[in-house]
N, C-alpha and C positions, 0 to 999 in steps of 0.2 A: 517552341519544341514541346511536344506532348510528354508529360512527366508522370511518374508514379502518383504524385499527389493529385494531379488532375483526375486520374482514374478513381482514386479514393473518394474524392469529392463527388464525382458523378454517381458512384455506386451508393455512397452514404445518403445522398439526397434522394435517390430513387427508392431506397429502403425506408428512410425515415419520413420523407415527404414534409420536412420541416427544417428550416435553415438552422435554428438553434440546436435541435437534436442532432442534425448531421454534423454540425461543428464539434459537438462534444464527442461524437463517435470518431471523427478524424483526429481530434486532439488539438484543435485550433479554435480561435474565436470566430465570430460570425463575419466580420468585415473581410478577412483574408479568404474565407470560404466563398463569399460572394465574388470577390475579385478573381479567384481561381476558376469559378464557373464561367465568368465572362470571358476569360482567356481561352478556356476549353471550347466554348461555343464559337469563338472567333477562329480557333484552329480547325475545327471540323466543318465550319461554315454552315452551321444549322442551329436553330433554337432547340434546346433540349428539354426545357421545362416551361410550363405555364405557371405564373405566379398568381396566387389567390390571396384570400384573407388569412394570412399566417401559414398557409399550406402551399405546396407545390405539387404539380402533376406532370408526368412525362408527356411530351408531345409525341406525335407519331414518329418523328426522327429519333427522339430519345428512346422510345420503345425498341426501334430497330437497331440502335447502336449499343444498347445496354448489354446484350449477350457478348458482343465483341469486347466491351470494356471489362467484363468479368473474366473472360478468358485471358485477356492481356495482363490483368493484375495478377491472376493466378500464375501465369508464366513468369512474371517478374519475381514473385515470392519464391517460386521454385528455383529460379536462378540464384537468388540470395542464399537459399538453403544449400544449394549445390556448392556454391563458393565457400560457404562456411564449412561444409563437410570435407572439402579438399584442403583445408588449412593443414599444413604439415605438422603443426603442433596440436591439432585437434580444435574443434569449435570451442569458443569461450562463452561461458555463461557467467555473467556478472551479476552477483547477488548482493542486494543491500539489506542491512538489518538495522532496525531501530535499536538504540542502546538498551531499551527496556526488555528486549527479547532475551529470555534466559539462554545461557550458553548451550544447554542440552537441546533446546528447541532450535536454535540457530544451526547447530551441527546437524540435526535431523533434516532440516530443510535443505542445507547445502548438499547432504548426501543424496536426497531425493532429486535435487536439481541435476546433479551429475549423472544420475541414472536415466535422465530423459533422453539424452543423446549419447550413444556409445562413443567412447574415446574423447568425450568433452573435458574441457578444463573449467573448473569453477574457481572464480576469484570472488572474495568477499570483502565488503567495506561496511563500516558502520557510520551512521549519521542520523541527525534528527529527521523525523517523519517529513517535515516540510521540504527538507533538502532532498530526501530520497524520491519524493514524488516528482520533483523537478528533474532529477537525473534520469528517472525512468521515462519521463515525457520527452526528454531530449536525446534519448538513446544511449546515454552513458552507462545505464544499468539495464540489464535484461528484465529483472523483476526485483521486488523488494517486499519484505515483511514490515508493515507499518502499523502505527496505532490507528484504531477506529474510535470515533468517526473522523473522517478527513475528506476534504474536497478533492475529488478524483481528477478533475480537469480532463475528462475524456478517456481516462485509463480504464481498462478492464480490471475487475476485482473478484477474488474468490469470496467464499462465505466468511463471516466473522467467527473467529475462534475465541472462546473465553478460557483464559488460564486462571486458576485460583491464585489468590495472593495471601501473604502472611504479613503480620505486623512484627517488626523487629524493634524491641523496646529496651531501654537500659534495664539491667537487672534490678528487680525490686519494685518496678513501676506497677506491674500486675503479676498475679500468681497463677491465674487460671490458664489452662492450655488453649481454650477457646474463649475469645473475648468479643464483646461488642465495641463498636467504635466509641461509644459514650464512656466506656471504662478506661479508655486511654486518655487520662486527664493530665493536665499540668505541663505538657510539652507540645511543641508544634509538630506537625507532620511535614517531613521533608518532601519537597516537590521540585521537579525540574522546570526550567524556564518555559513560560507559556508560548513563546515564539517558536519553540521546537515543534509543537503540535497543538495549535490553538483550540480546535474543536474538541479533541480528546482531553486536553487539559481542563477546558471549561466543564466538560461532563464530570471529570474526576472531582473538581472543586465543588461543583453544585451538589453532587452526591455526598461528598464529605460534609458539607455544611448542613445537609439535611439530617444526617445521622450523628453529627458531632458539631453542634452549633458554636461551641467555644473551644479554644485551644490554638486556633490559627495554624498557619503554615510558615515554612521557611524555605527559600529557594536554594537549591544546591546544584552543582554542576553535573553530578552523576550519582549513581547509587553507592559507589565507594565513598564519596564524600558524605553522603547521608549516613552510611554505616559508621564512619568515623565520628560523626556528631552523636550518633546513638551510643557508641562506646564511651564517649565523653559525657554522657548523661544530658545531652542538650536537644535531642530530637527523636522522633519515631519515624521509621521507614516502612512503607508499604511496598512489598516486592513480590514478583512472581518467580524469582530465582530461588529454588530450593537449596542451593549451595551457598548462598550469601550468609555469612556468619562471622562473628568476632567474639573474643573473650569479653565478658561483661555485658553481652547482649543476649536477650532471650527471644525465642520465636513463638508466635501465637497465631493460631488459625482464627480468621475473622468469622464471626457467627453470620450465617446466611450469605457469606461471600458478597458483601455490598460493593466492593471495588475490584472486580475481576479485571485482569489485563485483557483488553480487547484488541486482537490482532487480525489482520487480513493480508493476503498476498495481492499485489498489484502488478500489472504488466501492460505493455502497449499492444493493442490489437493489431496495429498496422506495422509496428517495428519487429514484433516477435510472433509471427503467425504460428510457429510450432507450439506455442503455449495455449492455443485455443482448445484443443480436445479436452473434454470433461474429465477423462481418466487421468490426464496429467495433473490437472489442478486438484483432483480428488487425492492423488498420491501425495502432493505437496501439503495439502491441508491436513491429511491424516498424519503426516510426519510432524507437523506443527503441534497438533493436539496430543499425539501419542508420546511426545517427548516429556 
């Protein structure tokens, strides 16, 4: 039976002319993409591509059938959108937020998400970047705000937004309002587990080591745990949340902002076609930065 995935594979291969690139566009690995193409060619009874040295080209049959595949996929996407629009409770937009996203930024993105489709319902979950990427890929989430850099696994992504960060230190550690990382001596920097966002965590740690070669780090479950350790005089927290505070903890702007929070919005091109327009992503990104 001809499926939506067959059409996605056909069109992606025609556009990318490369199995690896097409697989990333569809959001699968190369072996199932090759299998899907073989099944599609068997279903239509024609060879659609000529394989070359790392590249593929449409055969005459492929050229003739491609416009029909595009129209068929567009019709399926329109069917999905019509079904969502007729949901008696309104279409649902499932938004994922990495724990590092400040509350004001998360609220702004949620509000912008809800304005994309009139009458939509927005549900929000939080989770590590690695988990959010998987949930968007499998369709459990519509979009997510995640840490950058991250392996996208074929997902679409908006531009990287840089949010300024502050150092929260036990009172008396430093007196200046603006400090360099080298001035934050004697205590470890609180960091979340690397498994939550390996690439982003490595960038953070490498930058930290460059600007602050001594002092070390301590792993915490979340920023609240880090704040508690700062209040107890045992750690320093780097945060983009302007509202995170506690008695006995002082806030300091980091000179030259060496550790900005890097965020970007990700979504599935094939599962959420209504997120493709540039104006939608511009609206969401503006909400993220303006918060």
